[in-house]
C-alpha positions in Angstrom: 33.3 47.8 -5.0 35.9 50.1 -6.5 36.4 49.7 -9.3 32.9 48.4 -10.1 32.6 44.7 -10.3 30.6 42.4 -12.6 28.2 39.9 -11.0 27.9 36.2 -11.8 25.1 34.0 -10.5 25.6 30.3 -11.0 23.6 27.2 -9.9 25.8 24.5 -8.3 25.5 20.9 -9.2 27.2 18.2 -11.2 27.9 21.1 -13.6 27.8 24.7 -12.6 25.2 26.5 -14.6 25.4 30.3 -15.4 22.1 31.9 -14.4 22.4 35.7 -14.4 24.7 38.7 -14.3 22.2 40.9 -12.5 22.9 42.1 -9.0 19.5 40.7 -7.9 18.6 37.2 -9.1 14.9 37.2 -10.2 13.1 33.9 -11.0 9.7 34.9 -12.3 7.8 31.6 -12.4 9.3 29.2 -9.8 9.1 25.4 -10.3 10.4 22.4 -8.5 13.4 22.2 -10.9 14.6 25.5 -9.5 15.4 23.8 -6.2 19.1 23.9 -5.5 22.1 25.9 -4.3 22.9 29.3 -6.0 26.2 31.1 -5.8 26.9 34.8 -6.4 30.4 36.2 -7.0 31.7 39.6 -8.0 34.8 40.3 -10.1 36.7 43.4 -11.0 40.2 44.2 -12.3 41.6 43.5 -8.8 40.2 40.0 -8.4 37.3 37.9 -7.3 35.1 38.2 -4.2 34.4 35.4 -1.9 31.3 33.6 -3.1 27.9 34.1 -1.4 25.7 31.0 -1.3 21.9 30.8 -1.1 19.9 27.5 -0.9 16.5 27.5 -2.5 13.9 24.9 -1.4 10.7 24.8 -3.6 7.7 23.3 -1.8 5.2 21.4 -3.8 2.4 18.9 -3.3 2.6 15.2 -4.4 1.3 14.8 -7.9 1.3 11.0 -8.2 1.6 8.0 -5.9 3.5 5.2 -7.7 3.2 1.7 -6.3 4.9 -1.6 -6.9 4.1 -4.4 -7.7 0.8 -3.8 -9.5 -0.4 -7.3 -8.4 0.9 -9.8 -5.9 0.4 -13.6 -5.6 1.7 -14.8 -2.3 1.6 -18.0 -0.3 0.0 -18.0 3.2 2.8 -17.6 5.8 5.2 -15.7 3.5 6.1 -12.1 3.7 4.4 -9.4 1.5 6.1 -6.1 0.7 4.3 -3.3 -1.1 6.1 0.0 -2.1 4.7 3.5 -2.6 6.6 6.6 -3.7 5.5 10.2 -4.4 7.7 13.1 -5.2 6.9 16.1 -2.9 8.5 18.7 -0.6 8.0 18.6 2.3 8.2 14.8 2.3 4.8 13.1 2.0 3.0 11.2 4.7 1.7 7.8 3.6 -1.4 5.7 4.5 -2.0 2.1 3.2 -5.7 1.0 3.0 -7.0 -2.5 2.2 -10.5 -3.2 0.9 -11.7 -6.7 1.8 -13.8 -8.8 -0.6 -16.7 -7.9 1.8 -16.2 -4.2 1.0 -14.8 -3.3 4.5 -11.9 -0.9 4.4 -8.9 -1.4 6.8 -5.9 0.8 7.6 -2.8 -1.4 7.2 0.2 1.0 7.6 1.7 4.5 7.6 5.1 4.1 5.9 6.0 4.3 2.3 6.7 0.5 2.3 4.1 -1.8 3.7 5.6 -5.0 5.1 3.3 -7.8 6.3 4.9 -10.7 8.0 3.2 -14.1 8.0 0.6 -13.3 5.4 -2.9 -14.8 5.9 -6.0 -15.2 3.9 -7.4 -12.0 5.5 -4.8 -10.0 3.5 -6.5 -10.9 0.2 -8.1 -7.9 -1.5 -7.3 -4.5 -3.0 -4.7 -2.2 -1.5 -4.1 1.5 -2.2 -1.5 4.0 -1.0 -2.4 7.6 -0.2 0.3 10.3 -0.1 -0.3 13.8 1.3 1.6 16.9 2.5 0.9 20.5 3.5 2.2 23.5 1.5 1.3 27.0 2.8 -1.3 25.5 5.1 -3.0 23.7 2.2 -3.2 19.9 2.4 -3.3 17.8 -0.7 -3.7 14.1 -1.0 -3.2 11.7 -4.0 -4.1 8.1 -4.3 -2.3 5.3 -6.1 -3.7 2.7 -8.5 -5.1 -0.5 -6.9 -2.8 -3.4 -6.1 -4.6 -6.7 -6.2 -3.3 -9.2 -3.6 -4.2 -12.9 -3.9 -3.2 -15.2 -1.0 -2.9 -18.9 -1.8 -2.7 -21.7 0.6 -4.0 -24.9 2.1 -7.5 -24.9 3.7 -7.6 -23.3 7.1 -10.6 -23.6 9.4 -11.6 -20.3 11.1 -11.7 -21.5 14.6 -13.1 -18.3 16.0 -16.2 -18.7 13.8 -16.7 -22.4 14.4 -19.4 -23.9 16.7 -18.4 -27.0 18.6 -21.8 -28.0 19.8 -25.4 -27.5 18.4 -28.5 -28.3 20.4 -31.8 -28.8 18.6 -35.2 -30.3 19.2 -36.1 -33.7 17.7 -37.7 -33.2 14.3 -36.1 -29.8 13.6 -33.9 -29.1 10.6 -30.3 -28.1 11.3 -27.5 -26.6 9.3 -24.0 -27.4 10.5 -21.4 -25.0 9.0 -17.7 -25.0 9.3 -16.1 -21.7 8.0 -12.7 -22.0 6.3 -10.4 -20.2 3.9 -8.7 -21.8 1.0 -7.2 -20.7 -2.4 -7.5 -22.5 -4.7 -11.0 -23.9 -3.7 -10.7 -27.3 -2.1 -12.8 -30.5 -2.3 -14.9 -30.9 0.8 -15.8 -34.2 2.6 -18.1 -34.6 5.6 -17.5 -37.6 7.8 -20.4 -38.5 10.1 -20.6 -41.0 12.9 -24.1 -42.5 13.4 -24.4 -44.6 16.6 -27.0 -47.3 16.3 -27.0 -47.2 12.5 -26.2 -50.1 10.3 -23.4 -47.9 8.9 -21.5 -46.4 11.9 -19.7 -43.9 9.6 -20.6 -42.3 6.3 -18.7 -39.8 4.1 -20.3 -37.2 2.0 -18.6 -35.0 -0.6 -20.0 -31.6 -1.4 -23.0 -31.8 -3.7 -24.1 -35.3 -2.6 -26.6 -36.6 -0.1 -27.3 -39.6 2.0 -30.9 -40.1 3.3 -31.8 -36.9 5.1 -28.2 -35.5 5.0 -27.0 -33.2 2.2 -23.4 -31.8 1.9 -23.0 -28.4 0.3 -20.3 -25.7 0.0 -21.0 -22.0 0.1 -18.5 -19.5 -1.2 -18.3 -15.9 0.0 
């Protein structure tokens, strides 16, 4: 310009922040806090130039996956919502994993919030959230702390694991098992109908026996 102008670089925001008076803005060690909109403007004795605006996006990997709540006690049939958040740019992709009491690991979702409608006993266990993105072709993944989920409810028989009929030879031993889920642990009673017996029906609680019959409860 003629006459020569002075240069002002500012960073726009809630408050404009003066950055530099150099013609070329140099940021030697870039960090995520430098993300923003920068404006350059020249001024001489004849007035101000139109501002020139530059947008700076700083890419960075996720550093921590924060989750809430840290524990969850939920009734069977209710809704369960788990939240995960990680600061990153570009935006992180999420994966929710559940480790069952048996040790098996299941994928439960791919959004930052995991919403499970109609919670069942199969949702008891430990949940973790993983957040990942790619910066300059380098992928990085971080994992959250564990969320312990406890599902409480009335006893529920697992029909798909139950056997309706057992055929054995006379004189053999037989175990009759009915798998069910319950939290808290229930009391168990077996009711048996014995045709031709002096007692047509007997009832056994877990830990008791009647003649050759013994009632027990096994916990996984």
